[in-house]
Structures are given as C-alpha cells and as structure tokens.
C-alpha positions as protocol buffer text, in pm:
chain_id: "A"
residue {
  index: 1
  type: MET
  ca { x: 779 y: 1077 z: 3250 }
}
residue {
  index: 2
  type: ARG
  ca { x: 414 y: 999 z: 3323 }
}
residue {
  index: 3
  type: ARG
  ca { x: 311 y: 1183 z: 3006 }
}
residue {
  index: 4
  type: LEU
  ca { x: 563 y: 981 z: 2803 }
}
residue {
  index: 5
  type: LEU
  ca { x: 435 y: 651 z: 2943 }
}
residue {
  index: 6
  type: ARG
  ca { x: 76 y: 758 z: 2885 }
}
residue {
  index: 7
  type: THR
  ca { x: 154 y: 851 z: 2524 }
}
residue {
  index: 8
  type: LEU
  ca { x: 322 y: 516 z: 2460 }
}
residue {
  index: 9
  type: GLY
  ca { x: 31 y: 334 z: 2623 }
}
residue {
  index: 10
  type: VAL
  ca { x: -233 y: 517 z: 2419 }
}
residue {
  index: 11
  type: ILE
  ca { x: -48 y: 460 z: 2091 }
}
residue {
  index: 12
  type: GLY
  ca { x: -16 y: 93 z: 2176 }
}
residue {
  index: 13
  type: ALA
  ca { x: -383 y: 79 z: 2269 }
}
residue {
  index: 14
  type: VAL
  ca { x: -479 y: 231 z: 1934 }
}
residue {
  index: 15
  type: ALA
  ca { x: -279 y: -33 z: 1749 }
}
residue {
  index: 16
  type: LEU
  ca { x: -429 y: -309 z: 1962 }
}
residue {
  index: 17
  type: LEU
  ca { x: -783 y: -183 z: 1917 }
}
residue {
  index: 18
  type: GLY
  ca { x: -744 y: -158 z: 1541 }
}
residue {
  index: 19
  type: ASP
  ca { x: -593 y: -502 z: 1501 }
}
residue {
  index: 20
  type: LEU
  ca { x: -826 y: -675 z: 1745 }
}
residue {
  index: 21
  type: CYS
  ca { x: -1130 y: -521 z: 1578 }
}
residue {
  index: 22
  type: MET
  ca { x: -1018 y: -662 z: 1244 }
}
residue {
  index: 23
  type: ALA
  ca { x: -958 y: -1002 z: 1408 }
}
residue {
  index: 24
  type: GLN
  ca { x: -1296 y: -1004 z: 1583 }
}
residue {
  index: 25
  type: GLU
  ca { x: -1478 y: -1153 z: 1285 }
}
residue {
  index: 26
  type: ALA
  ca { x: -1218 y: -1430 z: 1253 }
}
residue {
  index: 27
  type: VAL
  ca { x: -1255 y: -1513 z: 1621 }
}
residue {
  index: 28
  type: GLU
  ca { x: -1633 y: -1532 z: 1597 }
}
residue {
  index: 29
  type: ALA
  ca { x: -1614 y: -1749 z: 1285 }
}
residue {
  index: 30
  type: ALA
  ca { x: -1373 y: -1988 z: 1454 }
}
residue {
  index: 31
  type: ALA
  ca { x: -1602 y: -2011 z: 1756 }
}
residue {
  index: 32
  type: VAL
  ca { x: -1902 y: -2095 z: 1539 }
}
residue {
  index: 33
  type: LEU
  ca { x: -1714 y: -2378 z: 1369 }
}
residue {
  index: 34
  type: GLY
  ca { x: -1619 y: -2531 z: 1704 }
}
residue {
  index: 35
  type: ASP
  ca { x: -1794 y: -2544 z: 2040 }
}
residue {
  index: 36
  type: ASP
  ca { x: -2078 y: -2324 z: 2152 }
}
residue {
  index: 37
  type: PRO
  ca { x: -1951 y: -1969 z: 2215 }
}
residue {
  index: 38
  type: GLY
  ca { x: -2125 y: -1989 z: 2548 }
}
residue {
  index: 39
  type: GLU
  ca { x: -1880 y: -2254 z: 2662 }
}
residue {
  index: 40
  type: GLY
  ca { x: -1594 y: -2014 z: 2589 }
}
residue {
  index: 41
  type: SER
  ca { x: -1321 y: -2277 z: 2551 }
}
residue {
  index: 42
  type: LEU
  ca { x: -1238 y: -2244 z: 2182 }
}
residue {
  index: 43
  type: SER
  ca { x: -1325 y: -1875 z: 2165 }
}
residue {
  index: 44
  type: THR
  ca { x: -1097 y: -1793 z: 2458 }
}
residue {
  index: 45
  type: ALA
  ca { x: -812 y: -1995 z: 2310 }
}
residue {
  index: 46
  type: VAL
  ca { x: -844 y: -1819 z: 1976 }
}
residue {
  index: 47
  type: GLU
  ca { x: -860 y: -1478 z: 2143 }
}
residue {
  index: 48
  type: ILE
  ca { x: -542 y: -1552 z: 2337 }
}
residue {
  index: 49
  type: ALA
  ca { x: -366 y: -1662 z: 2017 }
}
residue {
  index: 50
  type: VAL
  ca { x: -477 y: -1345 z: 1836 }
}
residue {
  index: 51
  type: LEU
  ca { x: -368 y: -1127 z: 2128 }
}
residue {
  index: 52
  type: LEU
  ca { x: -21 y: -1287 z: 2140 }
}
residue {
  index: 53
  type: THR
  ca { x: 15 y: -1241 z: 1764 }
}
residue {
  index: 54
  type: VAL
  ca { x: -79 y: -875 z: 1785 }
}
residue {
  index: 55
  type: LEU
  ca { x: 162 y: -816 z: 2074 }
}
residue {
  index: 56
  type: SER
  ca { x: 446 y: -971 z: 1873 }
}
residue {
  index: 57
  type: LEU
  ca { x: 367 y: -737 z: 1583 }
}
residue {
  index: 58
  type: LEU
  ca { x: 312 y: -432 z: 1802 }
}
residue {
  index: 59
  type: PRO
  ca { x: 665 y: -280 z: 1758 }
}
residue {
  index: 60
  type: ALA
  ca { x: 634 y: -298 z: 1379 }
}
residue {
  index: 61
  type: ILE
  ca { x: 284 y: -152 z: 1398 }
}
residue {
  index: 62
  type: LEU
  ca { x: 397 y: 141 z: 1613 }
}
residue {
  index: 63
  type: VAL
  ca { x: 685 y: 212 z: 1375 }
}
residue {
  index: 64
  type: THR
  ca { x: 461 y: 221 z: 1068 }
}
residue {
  index: 65
  type: VAL
  ca { x: 176 y: 437 z: 1205 }
}
residue {
  index: 66
  type: THR
  ca { x: 384 y: 700 z: 1386 }
}
residue {
  index: 67
  type: SER
  ca { x: 649 y: 956 z: 1298 }
}
residue {
  index: 68
  type: PHE
  ca { x: 930 y: 718 z: 1398 }
}
residue {
  index: 69
  type: THR
  ca { x: 1025 y: 618 z: 1043 }
}
residue {
  index: 70
  type: ARG
  ca { x: 1101 y: 969 z: 920 }
}
residue {
  index: 71
  type: ILE
  ca { x: 1285 y: 1070 z: 1236 }
}
residue {
  index: 72
  type: VAL
  ca { x: 1515 y: 769 z: 1262 }
}
residue {
  index: 73
  type: ILE
  ca { x: 1606 y: 782 z: 891 }
}
residue {
  index: 74
  type: VAL
  ca { x: 1692 y: 1152 z: 905 }
}
residue {
  index: 75
  type: LEU
  ca { x: 1905 y: 1102 z: 1216 }
}
residue {
  index: 76
  type: SER
  ca { x: 2086 y: 817 z: 1041 }
}
residue {
  index: 77
  type: PHE
  ca { x: 2149 y: 1044 z: 741 }
}
residue {
  index: 78
  type: VAL
  ca { x: 2303 y: 1303 z: 971 }
}
residue {
  index: 79
  type: ARG
  ca { x: 2540 y: 1046 z: 1115 }
}
residue {
  index: 80
  type: ARG
  ca { x: 2647 y: 933 z: 769 }
}
residue {
  index: 81
  type: ALA
  ca { x: 2690 y: 1290 z: 646 }
}
residue {
  index: 82
  type: LEU
  ca { x: 2923 y: 1366 z: 937 }
}
residue {
  index: 83
  type: SER
  ca { x: 3137 y: 1064 z: 833 }
}
residue {
  index: 84
  type: VAL
  ca { x: 3111 y: 921 z: 1186 }
}
residue {
  index: 85
  type: ASN
  ca { x: 2927 y: 597 z: 1112 }
}
residue {
  index: 86
  type: GLU
  ca { x: 2938 y: 471 z: 1471 }
}
residue {
  index: 87
  type: LEU
  ca { x: 2872 y: 797 z: 1659 }
}
residue {
  index: 88
  type: PRO
  ca { x: 2615 y: 846 z: 1798 }
}
residue {
  index: 89
  type: PRO
  ca { x: 2563 y: 471 z: 1848 }
}
residue {
  index: 90
  type: ASN
  ca { x: 2243 y: 302 z: 1735 }
}
residue {
  index: 91
  type: PRO
  ca { x: 2082 y: 289 z: 2085 }
}
residue {
  index: 92
  type: VAL
  ca { x: 2121 y: 666 z: 2115 }
}
residue {
  index: 93
  type: ILE
  ca { x: 1972 y: 728 z: 1769 }
}
residue {
  index: 94
  type: ILE
  ca { x: 1677 y: 496 z: 1836 }
}
residue {
  index: 95
  type: GLY
  ca { x: 1620 y: 639 z: 2185 }
}
residue {
  index: 96
  type: LEU
  ca { x: 1617 y: 997 z: 2057 }
}
residue {
  index: 97
  type: ALA
  ca { x: 1385 y: 897 z: 1774 }
}
residue {
  index: 98
  type: LEU
  ca { x: 1146 y: 734 z: 2022 }
}
residue {
  index: 99
  type: PHE
  ca { x: 1128 y: 1040 z: 2246 }
}
residue {
  index: 100
  type: LEU
  ca { x: 1077 y: 1272 z: 1947 }
}
residue {
  index: 101
  type: THR
  ca { x: 807 y: 1035 z: 1822 }
}
residue {
  index: 102
  type: CYS
  ca { x: 630 y: 1055 z: 2158 }
}
residue {
  index: 103
  type: PHE
  ca { x: 655 y: 1436 z: 2144 }
}
residue {
  index: 104
  type: VAL
  ca { x: 500 y: 1447 z: 1796 }
}
residue {
  index: 105
  type: MET
  ca { x: 231 y: 1187 z: 1867 }
}
residue {
  index: 106
  type: ALA
  ca { x: 132 y: 1323 z: 2211 }
}
residue {
  index: 107
  type: PRO
  ca { x: -156 y: 1544 z: 2080 }
}
residue {
  index: 108
  type: VAL
  ca { x: -294 y: 1252 z: 1876 }
}
residue {
  index: 109
  type: ALA
  ca { x: -264 y: 1019 z: 2174 }
}
residue {
  index: 110
  type: GLU
  ca { x: -448 y: 1266 z: 2398 }
}
residue {
  index: 111
  type: ARG
  ca { x: -735 y: 1296 z: 2151 }
}
residue {
  index: 112
  type: VAL
  ca { x: -759 y: 918 z: 2119 }
}
residue {
  index: 113
  type: ASN
  ca { x: -756 y: 886 z: 2497 }
}
residue {
  index: 114
  type: GLU
  ca { x: -1038 y: 1138 z: 2535 }
}
residue {
  index: 115
  type: ALA
  ca { x: -1249 y: 1014 z: 2244 }
}
residue {
  index: 116
  type: ALA
  ca { x: -1203 y: 637 z: 2264 }
}
residue {
  index: 117
  type: ILE
  ca { x: -1003 y: 496 z: 2555 }
}
residue {
  index: 118
  type: THR
  ca { x: -1174 y: 683 z: 2839 }
}
residue {
  index: 119
  type: PRO
  ca { x: -1532 y: 627 z: 2710 }
}
residue {
  index: 120
  type: TYR
  ca { x: -1451 y: 259 z: 2658 }
}
residue {
  index: 121
  type: ASN
  ca { x: -1320 y: 220 z: 3013 }
}
residue {
  index: 122
  type: GLU
  ca { x: -1632 y: 393 z: 3146 }
}
residue {
  index: 123
  type: GLY
  ca { x: -1859 y: 165 z: 2946 }
}
residue {
  index: 124
  type: GLU
  ca { x: -1994 y: 438 z: 2718 }
}
residue {
  index: 125
  type: LEU
  ca { x: -1854 y: 277 z: 2401 }
}
residue {
  index: 126
  type: SER
  ca { x: -1830 y: -84 z: 2297 }
}
residue {
  index: 127
  type: PHE
  ca { x: -1502 y: -244 z: 2191 }
}
residue {
  index: 128
  type: GLU
  ca { x: -1579 y: -210 z: 1819 }
}
residue {
  index: 129
  type: GLU
  ca { x: -1698 y: 150 z: 1855 }
}
residue {
  index: 130
  type: ALA
  ca { x: -1387 y: 248 z: 2052 }
}
residue {
  index: 131
  type: GLY
  ca { x: -1170 y: 86 z: 1786 }
}
residue {
  index: 132
  type: ASP
  ca { x: -1345 y: 280 z: 1510 }
}
residue {
  index: 133
  type: VAL
  ca { x: -1311 y: 610 z: 1696 }
}
residue {
  index: 134
  type: ALA
  ca { x: -943 y: 548 z: 1776 }
}
residue {
  index: 135
  type: TRP
  ca { x: -865 y: 455 z: 1418 }
}
residue {
  index: 136
  type: GLY
  ca { x: -1052 y: 764 z: 1295 }
}
residue {
  index: 137
  type: GLU
  ca { x: -831 y: 992 z: 1505 }
}
residue {
  index: 138
  type: LEU
  ca { x: -513 y: 813 z: 1398 }
}
residue {
  index: 139
  type: ARG
  ca { x: -622 y: 810 z: 1034 }
}
residue {
  index: 140
  type: GLY
  ca { x: -658 y: 1188 z: 1043 }
}
residue {
  index: 141
  type: PHE
  ca { x: -292 y: 1221 z: 1141 }
}
residue {
  index: 142
  type: LEU
  ca { x: -176 y: 969 z: 881 }
}
residue {
  index: 143
  type: VAL
  ca { x: -371 y: 1127 z: 594 }
}
residue {
  index: 144
  type: ALA
  ca { x: -260 y: 1479 z: 690 }
}
residue {
  index: 145
  type: ASN
  ca { x: 106 y: 1373 z: 663 }
}
residue {
  index: 146
  type: THR
  ca { x: 73 y: 1164 z: 347 }
}
residue {
  index: 147
  type: ARG
  ca { x: 113 y: 1292 z: -6 }
}
residue {
  index: 148
  type: GLU
  ca { x: -190 y: 1269 z: -230 }
}
residue {
  index: 149
  type: ALA
  ca { x: 14 y: 1086 z: -495 }
}
residue {
  index: 150
  type: GLU
  ca { x: 88 y: 796 z: -259 }
}
residue {
  index: 151
  type: ILE
  ca { x: -274 y: 777 z: -143 }
}
residue {
  index: 152
  type: GLN
  ca { x: -398 y: 776 z: -501 }
}
residue {
  index: 153
  type: LEU
  ca { x: -143 y: 507 z: -590 }
}
residue {
  index: 154
  type: PHE
  ca { x: -273 y: 262 z: -332 }
}
residue {
  index: 155
  type: VAL
  ca { x: -633 y: 358 z: -402 }
}
residue {
  index: 156
  type: ASP
  ca { x: -578 y: 261 z: -765 }
}
residue {
  index: 157
  type: LEU
  ca { x: -394 y: -59 z: -671 }
}
residue {
  index: 158
  type: SER
  ca { x: -672 y: -167 z: -435 }
}
residue {
  index: 159
  type: ASN
  ca { x: -953 y: -58 z: -670 }
}
residue {
  index: 160
  type: HIS
  ca { x: -1107 y: 126 z: -375 }
}
residue {
  index: 161
  type: GLN
  ca { x: -1390 y: 356 z: -471 }
}
residue {
  index: 162
  type: THR
  ca { x: -1408 y: 694 z: -297 }
}
residue {
  index: 163
  type: THR
  ca { x: -1649 y: 982 z: -338 }
}
residue {
  index: 164
  type: GLY
  ca { x: -1460 y: 1307 z: -341 }
}
residue {
  index: 165
  type: GLU
  ca { x: -1160 y: 1335 z: -109 }
}
residue {
  index: 166
  type: ALA
  ca { x: -1317 y: 1213 z: 214 }
}
residue {
  index: 167
  type: SER
  ca { x: -1045 y: 1054 z: 425 }
}
residue {
  index: 168
  type: GLU
  ca { x: -1313 y: 871 z: 628 }
}
residue {
  index: 169
  type: GLU
  ca { x: -1365 y: 637 z: 334 }
}
residue {
  index: 170
  type: LEU
  ca { x: -1002 y: 524 z: 315 }
}
residue {
  index: 171
  type: PRO
  ca { x: -936 y: 183 z: 473 }
}
residue {
  index: 172
  type: MET
  ca { x: -630 y: 88 z: 676 }
}
residue {
  index: 173
  type: SER
  ca { x: -490 y: -116 z: 387 }
}
residue {
  index: 174
  type: VAL
  ca { x: -463 y: 205 z: 183 }
}
residue {
  index: 175
  type: VAL
  ca { x: -369 y: 463 z: 446 }
}
residue {
  index: 176
  type: VAL
  ca { x: -86 y: 280 z: 626 }
}
residue {
  index: 177
  type: PRO
  ca { x: 127 y: 177 z: 323 }
}
residue {
  index: 178
  type: ALA
  ca { x: 71 y: 517 z: 161 }
}
residue {
  index: 179
  type: PHE
  ca { x: 187 y: 686 z: 482 }
}
residue {
  index: 180
  type: VAL
  ca { x: 499 y: 468 z: 509 }
}
residue {
  index: 181
  type: LEU
  ca { x: 590 y: 529 z: 145 }
}
residue {
  index: 182
  type: SER
  ca { x: 539 y: 903 z: 187 }
}
residue {
  index: 183
  type: GLU
  ca { x: 751 y: 904 z: 502 }
}
residue {
  index: 184
  type: LEU
  ca { x: 1036 y: 725 z: 323 }
}
residue {
  index: 185
  type: LYS
  ca { x: 1026 y: 976 z: 39 }
}
residue {
  index: 186
  type: THR
  ca { x: 1021 y: 1274 z: 276 }
}
residue {
  index: 187
  type: ALA
  ca { x: 1302 y: 1131 z: 489 }
}
residue {
  index: 188
  type: PHE
  ca { x: 1528 y: 1076 z: 189 }
}
residue {
  index: 189
  type: GLN
  ca { x: 1457 y: 1427 z: 61 }
}
residue {
  index: 190
  type: MET
  ca { x: 1553 y: 1573 z: 398 }
}
residue {
  index: 191
  type: GLY
  ca { x: 1862 y: 1350 z: 407 }
}
residue {
  index: 192
  type: PHE
  ca { x: 1970 y: 1475 z: 64 }
}
residue {
  index: 193
  type: LEU
  ca { x: 1943 y: 1837 z: 177 }
}
residue {
  index: 194
  type: LEU
  ca { x: 2145 y: 1754 z: 489 }
}
residue {
  index: 195
  type: PHE
  ca { x: 2422 y: 1600 z: 280 }
}
residue {
  index: 196
  type: LEU
  ca { x: 2474 y: 1910 z: 63 }
}
residue {
  index: 197
  type: PRO
  ca { x: 2665 y: 2137 z: 309 }
}
residue {
  index: 198
  type: PHE
  ca { x: 2885 y: 1848 z: 421 }
}
residue {
  index: 199
  type: LEU
  ca { x: 2952 y: 1758 z: 59 }
}
residue {
  index: 200
  type: VAL
  ca { x: 3074 y: 2113 z: 0 }
}
residue {
  index: 201
  type: ILE
  ca { x: 3318 y: 2078 z: 289 }
}
residue {
  index: 202
  type: ASP
  ca { x: 3447 y: 1748 z: 147 }
}
residue {
  index: 203
  type: LEU
  ca { x: 3497 y: 1905 z: -197 }
}
residue {
  index: 204
  type: VAL
  ca { x: 3685 y: 2205 z: -54 }
}
residue {
  index: 205
  type: VAL
  ca { x: 3913 y: 1986 z: 156 }
}
residue {
  index: 206
  type: SER
  ca { x: 3981 y: 1752 z: -135 }
}
residue {
  index: 207
  type: SER
  ca { x: 4068 y: 2044 z: -365 }
}
residue {
  index: 208
  type: ILE
  ca { x: 4308 y: 2190 z: -108 }
}
residue {
  index: 209
  type: LEU
  ca { x: 4483 y: 1857 z: -53 }
}
residue {
  index: 210
  type: LEU
  ca { x: 4520 y: 1801 z: -428 }
}
residue {
  index: 211
  type: SER
  ca { x: 4663 y: 2150 z: -480 }
}
residue {
  index: 212
  type: MET
  ca { x: 4916 y: 2083 z: -203 }
}
residue {
  index: 213
  type: GLY
  ca { x: 5016 y: 1753 z: -364 }
}
residue {
  index: 214
  type: MET
  ca { x: 4902 y: 1542 z: -68 }
}
residue {
  index: 215
  type: PHE
  ca { x: 4759 y: 1260 z: -276 }
}
residue {
  index: 216
  type: MET
  ca { x: 4809 y: 986 z: -17 }
}
residue {
  index: 217
  type: LEU
  ca { x: 4623 y: 1163 z: 265 }
}
residue {
  index: 218
  type: PRO
  ca { x: 4253 y: 1060 z: 282 }
}
residue {
  index: 219
  type: PRO
  ca { x: 4038 y: 1374 z: 254 }
}
residue {
  index: 220
  type: VAL
  ca { x: 3785 y: 1235 z: 504 }
}
residue {
  index: 221
  type: MET
  ca { x: 4053 y: 1241 z: 774 }
}
residue {
  index: 222
  type: ILE
  ca { x: 4079 y: 1620 z: 740 }
}
residue {
  index: 223
  type: SER
  ca { x: 3719 y: 1705 z: 654 }
}
residue {
  index: 224
  type: THR
  ca { x: 3556 y: 1511 z: 941 }
}
residue {
  index: 225
  type: PRO
  ca { x: 3682 y: 1741 z: 1222 }
}
residue {
  index: 226
  type: PHE
  ca { x: 3573 y: 2047 z: 1023 }
}
residue {
  index: 227
  type: LYS
  ca { x: 3227 y: 1903 z: 962 }
}
residue {
  index: 228
  type: ILE
  ca { x: 3185 y: 1821 z: 1331 }
}
residue {
  index: 229
  type: LEU
  ca { x: 3303 y: 2171 z: 1426 }
}
residue {
  index: 230
  type: VAL
  ca { x: 3061 y: 2343 z: 1187 }
}
residue {
  index: 231
  type: PHE
  ca { x: 2777 y: 2114 z: 1296 }
}
residue {
  index: 232
  type: VAL
  ca { x: 2833 y: 2193 z: 1664 }
}
residue {
  index: 233
  type: LEU
  ca { x: 2873 y: 2569 z: 1607 }
}
residue {
  index: 234
  type: VAL
  ca { x: 2536 y: 2598 z: 1427 }
}
residue {
  index: 235
  type: ASP
  ca { x: 2363 y: 2378 z: 1691 }
}
residue {
  index: 236
  type: GLY
  ca { x: 2293 y: 2113 z: 1430 }
}
residue {
  index: 237
  type: TRP
  ca { x: 2112 y: 1863 z: 1652 }
}
residue {
  index: 238
  type: GLY
  ca { x: 1873 y: 2126 z: 1781 }
}
residue {
  index: 239
  type: LEU
  ca { x: 1798 y: 2257 z: 1431 }
}
residue {
  index: 240
  type: ILE
  ca { x: 1740 y: 1910 z: 1292 }
}
residue {
  index: 241
  type: CYS
  ca { x: 1509 y: 1803 z: 1577 }
}
residue {
  index: 242
  type: SER
  ca { x: 1315 y: 2129 z: 1551 }
}
residue {
  index: 243
  type: SER
  ca { x: 1280 y: 2097 z: 1174 }
}
residue {
  index: 244
  type: MET
  ca { x: 1160 y: 1738 z: 1194 }
}
residue {
  index: 245
  type: ILE
  ca { x: 899 y: 1816 z: 1459 }
}
residue {
  index: 246
  type: GLN
  ca { x: 769 y: 2115 z: 1265 }
}
residue {
  index: 247
  type: SER
  ca { x: 753 y: 1910 z: 943 }
}
residue {
  index: 248
  type: PHE
  ca { x: 461 y: 1705 z: 1083 }
}
residue {
  index: 249
  type: GLN
  ca { x: 102 y: 1824 z: 1066 }
}
residue {
  index: 250
  type: VAL
  ca { x: -91 y: 1738 z: 1381 }
}
residue {
  index: 251
  type: VAL
  ca { x: -453 y: 1799 z: 1292 }
}
residue {
  index: 252
  type: ALA
  ca { x: -665 y: 1957 z: 1562 }
}
C-alpha cells in the first residue's frame, strides 16, 4: 500500500513539476507588470491561482501521460464482448485500471523519485532543473510506447525541427498527443482481437438457433452464458491483465 501511494504521489509530482515549470514564465511576467516581486503580493496570488488550476487538471494529466488510457479501454472492450454491459460495474473497471496503471508506472516513478524528487527535496536541484529531469524520465516512457507515425504526424503539424531521432528534442506538445493517439489505436486493436473469439461463439449459437427454427429467441440470451463460461475457464482476466502489462515498454 505504501508503494502504491508513493507511485501515485510521484506521478502527480511529475505532472505538477512539468506544468508549474511551464507556468513559471507567466507568473514572473505577471509579477513584473504589477508590484515589485519582492513584495510578493501579486506573485503569490498568481502562483496560488496557477497551482489551483493545475490541481483541477491533474486527473486529466495523469490519464494522458500514463498507461491508464489503454488499460481502461481494453477492459471496457472485454465487458462489451461478453455482452454484460453493466458487469463489472464502472467503479470496478476504473479501480482495476488504476492499480494496473500504478504497477506499470512504478519503475518510471521510482526513477523520477531518485533523479528529480529526492535531489530537489535535498536542495541539490532547483525547481526548474527538477522539472526538466522529471519530464526527461517521463518522456522516455512516452516515446518508447508511441508509434513513430504518430510522433512524426505531430512533428509535422507543429513544424518542429529535429536532428535525427533524438527524443530529447521533442517537446511536451508533440509527445503527449502522439502518445494518447497511439494508445487509442493500440487499445482498439487489442479490443478487436478480443472480440473475435466471442463473435465466433455468437455466430455458432445463432446458426444453431436458426437451424432449430427458434427465430424468436434472442441469440445473445443463449450465447452470453457460454461466453462467460469459456472466459472463466481460460482465466480470461488474468490473461488480459498480463498481456496489457507486457505490452508496455518500460525503458531502463
């Protein structure tokens, strides 16, 4: 439990460091336009406003820069493929996705904690330097799990110039949307593959019912128990969770 809380805290700290570093210039500019920064009145007020804004956006930030998107979509596909649209309920799906996300992101969070959070707390790194180091570690994970086509798409759209294939040159505005788009594509591909065996069961049951002349009986009423039985016998939840975890590349 302590490791889970530490992982969540480090991921949140990475998001906060990245966003606050980008907002630092805006805060300084606002302070220059107003009172003397030494007085601290306007600067402190702006910093509080920026911090509250970042905290309100923190859930969306954590969803977009972690493995949560792929995991929750695949789990939702499984529920739809089993034809049980309300089981497991949404809180169970989201809770399982969160714990699997923490499991996948734990190595990244540990590296960020060692390279950025701990040196910052000990005074060895400044706030901006810690933010750069934390974003560098997180960017390595995002780029490693993003297709080159998506990265190149947003590089072309942003007119960003890169030399070679150095991921250190890619800004957040390119890496994050490319990662989210790649995760959506991967999740839908995995969902399609999950639908195929259940589709076969539906087709077999429908053919049997038609051959028996039972036109008025909904095929889903007969196929759903068989799909659940097959899914339980092959340990479907364990296989799906294992496959999703192994599908991520956690760079060392």
